[in-house]
N, C-alpha and C positions, 0 to 999 in steps of 0.2 A: 776630104778624108781626115779623120781624127788621128793624130799621132800621139803616142804615149812615150814619155821619157823612160830611160832605163830604170830610174828610181821608182817611177810609178809601176813599172812592170815587176820590180822586186817586191813592192808592197802587195801587188795583186797575187804574186806567187805565195806570199805568206798567207793571204786570205784563202786562196785555193787549197793550200796545204791543210790549214786548220779546219776549213769547212769539210773537206774530203775525209779527214780523220773523224770529224763529228758524225758525218753520215755513215761511215763504216762502223763506228762504235754503236750508233743507235739502231742500225739495221742488222747487226751481226747475229743476234740471237733469233731473228725471225725470217731469215732468208732461205729460199729454196736451193741456194747454191750448194749447200752441204749434202744434198741428196746424192750427188756424185762428186765427191771431193777431188778425185784425180782430174776429172774433166774440167772442173772449175779451176783448178790450179793451172792446167794447160791453157785454158782460155784466158785467164788473168795474165799469165806470163806472156802470151802472144800479144794481147792488147797493149800491155805495157812496153814490150820490146819494140813493136812496130811504132808505137807513139814516140819512143825515144829516138829510134833510127830515122824516122821521117823528120822529126824536129831537128836532128843533127844536120840535115841537108840544107836547112834554112837558117841555122843559128847565126851565120855570118851576117845575115840581114837584120838581125835583132840587136839593137844597141845594148851595150853592157855598161854598168857603172865603171867609172875610172878606177884604176888599180889602187888609188890612194884611199878609197873609201873603206877598204877592209884591211885591218892591220893584223888579223889573226886567222890562221887556218888550222883547223883541228886535225890531228893525226896525220901529219905528212910522213911519207917514208924517208924523206931526206930533208935536210935543213936548208937546202939551196935550190934555187930554180935552175933547171937545165939550160944549157946554152941554146941559142936559137937554132943552130944547125944540128942539135942533137935530137934524135928521134924522140917523140913525146909520148908514144903509145904503141901498143902492138898493132894498132890500126893506123893506116896512113891517113893523115889529116891535112894533107896539102890543100890549101885554100883554092888553088887553081883547078882542082878536080872536084867535080860535083858528085862523083861516085864515092862509095865506101868500099875500098879494096884493101884486103889484107896486105900488110908489108911482107915481102918474101924473104927479106934478109936481116931484119932488124930485131935485136933483143928478144930472143925466145923466152927469156925469163919472165917477161911481162905477159906473154901468152900463157905461160904456166900459171901466173897469178890470176889472170882472168878465168882460166879453166878451173882453178881451185875454188874461186867464188861460185862459179856455176855448179861445181860438184857439191859444194856445201848447200846450195839451193836445192839440188836434186835430193840430197839426204833429208833436208828439212821437209820437202814435200812428202817424202816417204813416211816421216814421223807424223806429219799432219794427217796422212791417210790412216795410219794405224790408230791414232788418237780419236779421230772422228768416227771410225768404224766401231770403236769400243768406248765411246764417250761415257757410257753409264758407269764405267770403272775408273775413269780418269779423274783424279783429284783436281782441285783448283790449280791453275797454272801459276807460273812464276814470271809472267811477262812484266810485272811491275819492277822486277829486278834488272831488266835490260838496260835502262838508263844508267843505273849504278855500275854495272859491269863495264859499260862503255866509258863512263867517267873515270873509273879506276885505270883502264887501259890508257886513256888519254893522259892522265897524270903521269903514269909510268913512261909512256912513249914520247910525250911531248912537253907537258907543263913543267916537269921537274928540271928539265934542262934549260928552261927559259928564265931570263932575269925578270924579277918582279920588284915592284916598288916596295921598299922596306917600310915597316911600320914605324911611325914616330909617335911619341907620347904627346898628348894634347897639352897646350900651355896652361890652361886654366881648368877649373876655377881655383881660387886661392884656398878655399876650405879643403882640408886634407881628406875628409870623408867623401866630399863631393868629387874631389880629384880622383880618388880611388874608384868611385863608381864610373866616372867618365873614362878613366883608363881602361877599366874592364869592358865598358861598352865599346870603346874604340878598338880594342883588341878583337872583340867579337865581330865588329863591323869589318875590320880588316880581313879576318879569317874567312868570313862568309862571302865577302863581296870583292876582295882584291887579291887574296892569296892564290897560290898555285892550286889549292884544294877547293877553290870556290865552286867549281862545277860538281865536284864530288859531294859537297855539302848539299847542293840543290838536288842532285840525284838521290842522295841518302834520305832526304825529306820525302821524296816520292816513294822510295822503297818502304819507309815506315808507314806511309799512308796506304800503300797497296796491301801491306801485311794486315793492317786493321780492316780494310775494306773487304778482303777475302773472307774474314770472319763473319761478315753479314750473311754468308751463304750457309753457315752451319745451322742445322735444324730445318732447312728447307730443301733437303735432298729429296729427290723423287723416290718412289717405291719401285721404280723400274729396276729389275734385278741385275746386280753385278754378282755373278755366280761365285760362291766361295770356292768351289772345287776347280774353277777355271784358272786360278792363280793370276788373273789379269790385273788385279789391283796393284800389287807391288811393281809389276812390269810397267803399267801405265804411269805410275808415279815416277819411275826412272825416265820414261820417255818425256814426261813433262819437264823434268830438270834438263835433259839433253836438248829439248826444244828451245828453252830459254838461252842455253849456252850457244847453240847453233845460230839463233837469231842475232845474238850479240856479235858473233864472229862474222856473220854475213854483212851486218851493218858496218863493222870495222873494215872488212874487206872492200866494201863498196866505197867507203870514204878514202881508202888508200888508192884504189883505182882512180878516183877522182883527183887526188892530190899528187900522184906520182909523176914527178918530173915533167909536168905540163908546161908548155910555153904559155906566157901570160894571156889574159883576156880570152879571145875567141878560141884559142887552141885548147885551153883548159876546159872551157864549157863544152866544146865539141868532144873532147876526150871523155868527159863524164857521160855524155849521152851515148856515145858509141860503145864504150866499155860496158856500161850497164845494160845497154840494149842487147849486145851479143851474149852477155852472161845470162840474161833472162831467156833469150832465144835458145841457148843451150839447154836450159831446164825444160823448156817447152818441147823441144825436139826429143829429148831423152824420154820424158814421160808420155809424150804423144805416141812414140813408137811402142812403148809398153802397153798403152791402152789399145792400140791397133792390134797388137799380138793377142791380148786377152779377149778382145772382141771377136777376132777370127777363131780363136780356140773355142769360144763358147757359142760359135755360129751366130753371132750378132744378137744374142738373147737379151743383152743389157740395153734397154730402151731408155736413153736419156734425152732424146730429142722430144721434149714436150715444152709447151709455152712457158709454164711456170719456171721450170729450171733454166731454160735458155735466157729468159728475161732477167732472172736473178743473177745468173752467172755473168752475163754481159754487163749488168749493172754494177756488180761487185768488181768486175775487171776494170770497168771504166773508172770507178772510184780509186782503186789501187793505182791505176795508171796516172790519175791526177796527182795522187800523193807522190809517186816516184818522180814524175816529170817536174813537179814543183820543187821537190827536194833536190833534184839535180841542179836547179838554178839557185837554190838557197844555201847549199852546202859550203860554197866558198865564203859565205858571210856568217852563217850560224854554226857551221860544223855539225858533224853527226851527233855530238853530245847535245847541242842545242835543239836539233830536230827531234831527237829521242825524248828530251825533257818536255818539249811542247806537246808531242804526240802522247806521251805518258800522262800528262796532265789531263788532256781531253779524254783519254780512255778511262782513267780513274774517275773523273768527274761523272761521266755517264754510267759508270758501274754502280756507284752508290746512289745517284739520283734516281736510277731505275728502280732501286729497292724502295725508295721513299714514294715514288709515284705509284708503283704497283701494289705496295703494301696496304693491308687493311688493318688499321690500328686495333689492337697492338700486335698484329701478326703481319709479317714475321718479326721476331724480336730484334729490335735495333736499339741498343742502349744509348742514351744521349751522350754520355762522356766519350764513348768509343767513336760514335758518329762525328761528334764535334772535333775530336782529335784527328780523325781521318780527313775531314774537310780542311781543317787548318793546316795540316802538314802538306796536303796536296797543293793548297793555295800558296804556302810558303815556298814550296819547291819551284813552282812556275814563276812566282813573283821574284824570288831571289835570283833566278837565272837572268831574267830580263833586267833587273836592277843592276846586277853585277856587270852586265855588258856596258851600261852607261858609266858606272863608277870607274871601271877599269879602262874606259875610253876605247873599247872594242867596237862599240856601236857606231856605224857611219853617221855623220852629222845629219844627213837627210832622213835617217830613220829614227831620230830622237823622238820626234812627236808621235810617230807610229808606235814606238816602244811604249811611250806613256799611254797611248790609246789601248794597247794590249794589256797593260797593267790595270787600267781602269776596267776593262772587260773581265779580266780575271777576278778583280775585286767584286764586281757585280755578281758574277757567277757564284763566287764563294758566299756572298751575302744571301743569295737565294737559297743556297744549301743550308746556311745557318738558320734561316727562317723555317725550312722544312724540319730541321732537327728540333726546334722548339715546339713544333706542332706534332711531332712523332711521339705518341704515348707508348709507354711500355707497361703500364699498370692499369688494370680495370677494376672497378669497384662493384661490379655485378658479373656473375658468371653468365656468359652468352646463352647457355642452355636454359637458364631460368627465364630469360627474356623470350627465347624462342618457344618455350612451352606456353607461356602466356599468349604470345601472338598466334600460336597454333589454335588455341582455344577460341580466340576472337575470330580468326579466319573461318573456322569451322561453323561457328554460330551464324555468321553472315551467309555462308554458302548454304547451310541447311534451310535457312529462312527463304532463300531464293529457290532452292530445289523442291521445297514442299509447301509452297505458298498457296497452291490451288486446293480448294475444298470441294469443288464441284466440277463437273464436266465443262460447264460454261466457263469457269475460271481457267481451266486447263487450256481450252481453246483460245481464250483471250491472251493468256500468258505465252502460248506458242507463237501467236501472231506477233506479239510484242518483241519477243526475243529473236525470232528467226525471219521476220519480215516476209512471211508467206503463210498460206493456209496449211493446217494439218493435213496429212494424207487421208484418203478414204479409209473407213473402218477405224478411225481414231477413237470413236466411242467404244468399239470392241476392245481396243487396247486399254483404254482407261478402265473399263470394267474388269478386264483381266488383271491389271495392276492393282486395283482395289481389292479384288478377291485374293491376291497374293500378298496383301498387306505391304505393298511397296512404299517405302518412305520417300523415294525419289519419283516425282511426277513431272517436274518442270525443267530440270537441268539435264539435258542430253547434248551438251556442246560437242562431245567427242563424235557423236553420230553426224551432227551438222557439219563439222569441219572435215570429217572423212569423206562425206558424199558431195560436198559443195562443188568441187571441180567437175563432177560427172554431169552436172546440169548443163555443161557446155558441150557434152558429147551426145550426139543423136541417139535415141533409143535403139534404132536399128543397128547402129554400130556397136552398142553395148551387147546386144543379143548375139551379133555375129562373133565378137571377140570371145564371149563366154563359150560358144560352141567350139571355136578353134582352140581355146585353152584346154577344154575338157577332153578333146579327142586326139591328143598327141601324147603318148606316154612319156616322151622326153621332157615335157613340161612339168611333170610331177605335180599334177593337179587332179583332184578328185571332185566329182560333181554330185549335186542333189537336184532332182527334178521334182517340182511341186505341180501337181495336176489335180484339179477338183478337190482341193483341201487335203491332199495326201502327199507326204514327202517320201520319195523313193531314192535310194542310193544307186548311183551309176554302177553298172557291172564292169568288171575288168580293172578295178583300182588296184594299185600295188598292194599285195596282201599285208605287208608289214605296216602299212599306214592306213589300211581300210577302217580300222577301229575308230580313227578320228572322225571320219566322215559319217560313219554309222552313229557315233555318239552325237554328232551335230544334228543328224536327222531325228534322233530321239528327242532332242531339245525342241526342234521345230514342230514335232508332232503335237506338242501341247497346245499350239495355236495355229496350226496349218490351215484349219478350216476357214480362217479369216484372211488368208493370203491369196493373192492372184496367182495364176499360172505363170511359172517362171523357172529358170535354171540358175543354179548358183555354182561358182567355181571356187573350190577351197584349196589353199596352199597346203601341200602335204609335208613341207619342210618346216623346220623350226625358224629358219631365217626369213625375214621379209623379202619381197620380190619386186616391188615397184618403186623405182628411184627416179622420179621425174625431175629434171632440172628446174631450178627456181624460176627462171625466166618463163618457161613453158607453163609451169603450174600457176604462177601469178597471173598470166594471161587468161588461163581457164577460170580461175576464181573471179577475176575482175569481170569477165564476160557473164559469169553466172550471177553475180551480184547486180548486174545491170538490168536483169529482167524485171518488169513491173509486176506488182501484185494485182491480181484480177479482182474485180468487184464481186461481192457475194452472189449476185444474181447470175453471174456467168460460170460459177463453180459447179462442176459435175462431181457427185458424191459416190460414184461407182466406177469400177474398173471397166476398161474397154472390153468389148466382146471379141471372141476369137483370138485371145492372146496365145493359147496353146499352139495354134497353127503358125504363129510368128517365130517360134523358137525352133531352130534346126535340131535334128536328132543328135543326141550325145552318145549314142551307141551305134556301131561298135566303138570302143574307147581308143582305137588306134587308126581311125579313118583319115586323120589329118597328118600330113608330113611336114608342113611348114610350121615354124615356131617363131614366137615373138620374143623369146628369151635368148640371152647370151650367157654362156657358162663362164663365170669368173671365180670359181672355187679355188681355194689354196693361193689366192693372190691378194695383194694389198689393194683394197677397193676404196680407200678414203678419198683420194683426189678425184678419181674418175666418176664415182657414183655418190658417195656420201656427202662430201662438201659441196658437190654440184647442186644439192637441194637447198643450199643457203644463198642469200643475196651475194652478188659479186663483191660488194664492199665489206662483207663479213670477214672476220679474222680467219675463219676456217678456209676461205678461198684465197686470201691475200697474204697469209703468213704461214711459215713452217717453223714449228718449235722443234728444232733438231737436237737440242741439248736434252738428252734423256736422263742426265745426271741430276738436274735440278727441277724443282717444282715450278711450274709456270704460274706465278702469282697473279699476273694480269688475267689469266684464264679462269682463275678461281674467284677473283674478287666480285664479279657481278652477281653471283648467286650465293655468296657466303658471308657470314659474320665471323671473321677470323678463320678458324679451321672448320667451322660448323655450317652446314648447308642451311640457308635461310629461305631459299626459293627452290623447292624440289623440281617444279616444272622447268625452270630455267637451268637447273643443274643437269637435266637430261637432254637439254637442247645443245647440239654440238656446234652451232654456228659461231659462238664466241670462244670455242675451246679447241683450237687447232692441235694442241698437244695430245688430244685423244687419239690421234692417228696411230700412235704407238702404245696405247694404253688399254686396248680392248681387242680381244681375239676376233670379233666379227669384222673389225676394220682391217686387221693385219692379215688374216688368213682364214676366212670362213670355210667350214667343212663342206657346205653346200650353198652355192649362190648362183642360181640361174635368175638373171635380173633383166628387167626391161626399163628403158628410160621413156617409154610411152605410158600414158595413163591406161591401165588395164583393170578390169573388174575382178580383182583377186581378193578373197577373204582370208585374212591371216589372224593367228592368235595373238600376235604382238608385232610391234614395229618400232623402228628408230624414229625419233622426231624428224620430220621432213619427208619421210617416205609416204607413198600414196596408197599403201595397202589399206583395205577396209577391215578394221579390227572388230572381231566378234568374240564373245565369251568362250574361253578355252574349254574344249571337251575334256582335256586332261583333268581339270578340276571338277567338271560336271559329273564325270563318272568315277571320281575319287581314285585316280591312278596312284596318288599318294594321299593317304588318309590320316586325319587326326583321330586316333583310336587308342587312348590310354587304357591300360589294363592293370590288374594287380601286380603283374611282373614289371610293368612300366607305367607307374602312376604319374599323373600330372599334379604335383603337390602345389601348395600355395607358393606364391612368389618368394616370400622370405624363407621358405623351407628348402628351396632349391640350392644347388651348388652355385657359389658365386663365381661362375666360370663363363667365359665366352666360348661358344662351341660351334665348330663347323667341320664337316668331313664331306668329301666329295671327290669326283673324278675330274680329270683334265679334259673336259668335254667342250670347252668354249670355242676352240678353233684348232686348225691343223698347224703343228709346228714342224718346220723342216729346215729353217735357217735361223734358229734362235728366237722365233716369235714368242715362245713361251715366256720369255723374260718380261714381257709387257702385259700378259693376260692377268686379269684381276684375281682369279683363283690361285694362281701360282704366286702372284705378288703378295696376296694375303698370307699365304703359308710362309713365304720368305720373310716378310715383315715381322711375323710373330716369332719365328723359330731361328732364322739365319741372318738377321740384320747386323752383321759384325763390322761392316765397313762404313756405315753411315751414322749420322746423329739423328735424333728425333726431337720434335718440339712438343712438349706436354704442358697443358694449361693447368697450373697448380697455384695454391695460395702462396703469397709471398713469405719470406723466411720468418718474419716475426710471428705469423700465425695468430695475431691478436686482433686484426681488423679484417673486414670483408674486402680484401684486395687480392688480386690474382695477377699472374704474369706467365708468359710462356717461358719455360725453362728448357734449355738445350742440354740433352742427355745423350750418352752413348746409345747406340741402337738396341743393345740388349738390356739396358737399365730398366725399362718398364716391367719386365718380368723379374729380373734379378734383384733390383733395388727397390722398386715401387711395389713389388709383390702382386702385380695384376695377374690373375689366373686365367689361362687360356688353354684350350684343347683344340688345336687347328691342325688337321692332317689331310693329306692326299691319299686316296685309295690306291692300293696296289692291284693291278699294274698301271703304269702310265699309259694313257690311251691318246689317240689322235696325234701321233708324232711319227717322225721318220728318222731312221738311222741314228746319228750321233745325238740328236735332240732327245731321243728316248733315254739313252744312257746318261746324258748330262742331268736330266731331271731326276732319274732314279738315284744318282749319286748325290744330288743337291738336297733332296727332300727325304725326310724319314717317312716312308710309306706305311700305311696302316691297312688292316683287314676290314672287311665290311662289318657294320653294326646294324642292328635292327632300327628302323626309322623311329619307332616309338621310344627309343632310348634318348632321343633329344630332350624329352620333357623333364629330365632330371637336372638340366642346366638352366640357369637364370637368363642368360643372354644367348640368343640364337641368331647366327649370322646367315644372311641370305644374299646370294650373288647370282648374276646372269650365268647361264650356260651357253649353249649354241644359240638359244633364244631366251625367252623369259624363263624365270625359275618357277617350277611347279610346287616348290616348298612353301612359298610365302603365305598362301591362304591357310594351310594347316598351322603354320607358326602363329598367325593372327588368332586362330581359334584356341590357342593354348594359354596357360597362365604365365608363360615365359615372355620376355621382352624381345621383340624382333628388331635386329639391326639389319637394315637393307641398303644395299648398293646396287647399281646397275643403270643401264640406259634404255632397255626395252620397255615400251609402254604397253599397258593392257587396258581392257575395257573399263576398269574401275579406277583409273588414275586420279580423276577429280573427286572421287567419293571418299578417299582416305586422306587424312591430313598428317603430314610429318610433325613430329614432336607431340602429337596427340594420340595417334593410333600406332605409330611405329617410330623407330629412331633412324633417321637418314644418315648415311655415311657417303661422303663424296667418293666417286669411283677411283680417285687417286689414292684413297685410304690414308692420306696424311693426317687426318684428324681422328683416326680410330682410337689411338691410345688416350687422347684427351677425353673423348666421349666415354670410353670404358672407365677411365679414372673417375669421372663425375658420378656414374651410377654405382660402381663397385667400391669406391673409396680407395684411398692410398695410405699405406703405412710406411713409416721410415724404417731404415735398417737397424735403428737403435732399439733393440728389444729390452734393454735394461731400464728404459724410462717407463713412465706410467702410460696406460692406454690412451689418455687424453693427449699426451705429448707425442705418442707414436703415430697418431692419426694426422697425417699431413692434410688429408682431405677426407672428411667424413662421408660415408656412403649415402647416396640420395635414394634410399629404399622407398620412401613415400612417393617420390616422383616416378621412380621406375615402376613400381607396382601400379600406380595410377595410369600410366601410359599403357602398360600391359593389359589392365582390365578394361580401360576405355576401348582399346583396339579389339579386345575379345568381344565385348558387348556390341560394338559397332559392326564387326564382321557378322555377328548373328542377326543383324538387322538389315544390312545392305549388300552383303556378299554371299548370300544364300544361293542355292540352286534356283530358287524362285526368282531371285533378282536377275540371274543370268537369263532366265526365260523372258522376263519383262523387257530387259534390254534388247535381246535378240528379236523379240516380237516387233518392237518399235523400229529397230534397224531395218527389218525386212519389209515393213510397211513403207518406209521411206524408199527402200530400194525398188519395191514394186512400182511405186509411182515413177521413179526415174526410168524404168524400162518400158513404160507405157507410151505409145505414140501420142497420146493426148495429155501428156504429163503437165503441161502448163495450164490446162483447164481442170485438172483433177484436184480435189480437196475435200475437206470435211466442213460442212456447215450445219449449224443447229436447225 
């Protein structure tokens, strides 16, 4: 058996302490533990308490360093050790007893002190609960001040009463000037490393570093709403200050419990373990009882027993336990000041390195001087503490080398930070939008060449086989002729159809037909059906009257080409929200199986549908003949974890991380699809798998108005879907029958781009999701309105030319939230319609008070504005195509994908805006231009950023022309025709033999 010395154990404790602090700092912002903060606090306290109490039973068997190795103990309550026969703790620590039993007669004052620390812990958990629940209103905390508070208390309580080596002037050098310099240096060295204020100096350095590091977060606040009318912001600011004070008091109290009158060696170590353990146990019991009461009162409605939360809570609890247990062994040697300084260094280091790692140059703005100063001060704080221990001879001899090793590690870490600072640019010499417009043009040209490369039917067949590794479906020649007659520009690129239908190749045709009949014949499913027989499309009888128009309109579209379709039934989703959320593991298996099927040789291909298909489909009428359902109703609930993220790989951030901090922008979530604040990959921007923060930034995820969902692959046709969902997307009847129409008139003309009002315009209702517990604060429509009109508590980051305005250089400038309108004079007209809809009780009143509501306007009034904003509703937005048809410039945000997603190119046909909306002001500033507030200067000097009217008009007109070429009703018919040919083959019993051959 390997035996470790006490000295080796002490070094291991330092390593465990620092590593645990590191893991806590790096996992803090991505843990699921904050889903239920009270439960996490109780679990953490229990794990730590039992760890301490169990260790206390065996502490006598663990060797301890001799008493001579530590000369200094921080924050004692008394300057003397108690006598051996004097009670050492409120807990009996007699070594002859293996049990932990309360002393019945000894020193009740110590019980009071233990209870006081436990009470402070209970109060701190209460603050933690309040801050976490309202984190969107909580300003950055003051944890970086805790080491300084403790150091001040240590000086007042302990250091000032101790004798210290007096400073003596150096003997040389002989030169007077050099002697003066040497004297000053010697005095500084004495003050920082040997005086009674040495630890105050170290902590002050960390304090200054923390103050600078917190400033990194300015300008990267989330658009999640901290309601102005709630009054939460000043309240949370007060709670943040109180939290820092309470944390300091708890640490001081823990140190005094450890130091108070303990008998030497094992008695003191055991006292620390037992006192801390019972203090934590008291916190756990108090809040555990409150949780039990709240759970009983709510009839157990709070479901916190889920794998993600339990795994994270236990993991965080284990890390905290490691920190506390190791601290209990280190506090006699390093004191609470030393431990707080070391923990503070680790926390601050990973605070600013996370900014460097996650940032996308030059966003967020991190100025090199400030970053350099923050790193240097943090480094000096940690280094000076370690060096002072050796200079003042407080470091035990056996820890000298270990102390040097720690100093080297701190130096390496600081060096890495300095390297990052030198690589962190804050100035750009090209506006990102200029580059993105150029890349958009290049991407579109390549896509168009691929989508329209076939000039003949023979070319189209060959291209189909090349792209999709299978033969085209029967009647492909009829589709090609139809597409040519409709002047379709897109002949070869239908990847959306291929990807939608691929997993269905692994489902037997008979099973698809059976599921279609079950879907269509239970009114609960909210599905409407179309039956195609002998080339005629017929709408199912008995569809919900309010939604029948959609199925009727789809039948009108099908009627244009129904004569070429096989007999089959189709099930259409009557709701706006998608319905099929197949977990990634199951969907991947289906796709892999589908891709494994070999391609048949030409001579074995059958070019016609199977006979007797109509008899294979069960009757879809009456529409209420089925009582079983394949859907589960999860309306009005948060669906992100159970259904949405489940469509992503297990290793994805959406499934492995929780971004619980709603106050700040998740830079690592934005970086993969962005160039600074501007989306560079629109398809990736609408993919949720790398964006766990979207869980609280979209109404569909937080509380959908209607969500009857299945996690099995079902043949459901929907107008739009979220990335990863298995719905079959078809062209929307909403646009096909012009539910919202582009129809300018003399009263509402659509003028040329430059003749329109230089205004960003949006007006709409709160239709995205149901808000009953504050969900509205994260919904894009409400966030847009708040960002434009009510953003009083946050800063914004706007990409503008540098101050000299003489060179083509830009940087992100951090401004108060209201400055874009008040100082930069960016014109907006963004309002929510009266009344607030899809809300309950207090949420309705809160939104009414927060937003300035507006009356309805004629839809055709949009055309007077130059910039038209489009956002998701309960599903896709029906406004986008009319916006594309106008001379205005569409700004689009959202996550729902439609049939035309690959046909339109961002920065060429429309302006994309990330759903977080953090780049909206910078985007608007680019197109509309920015003027300074100094109206006394010349127009040239007033223009901080000249308007890019040429670029804006070019995108508006390119989008308008392109919509007239590929987003017509005829293009919807061509797309739907090809989709249903493919679907007809999938529902045929001989589908692996069917195909088109010349």
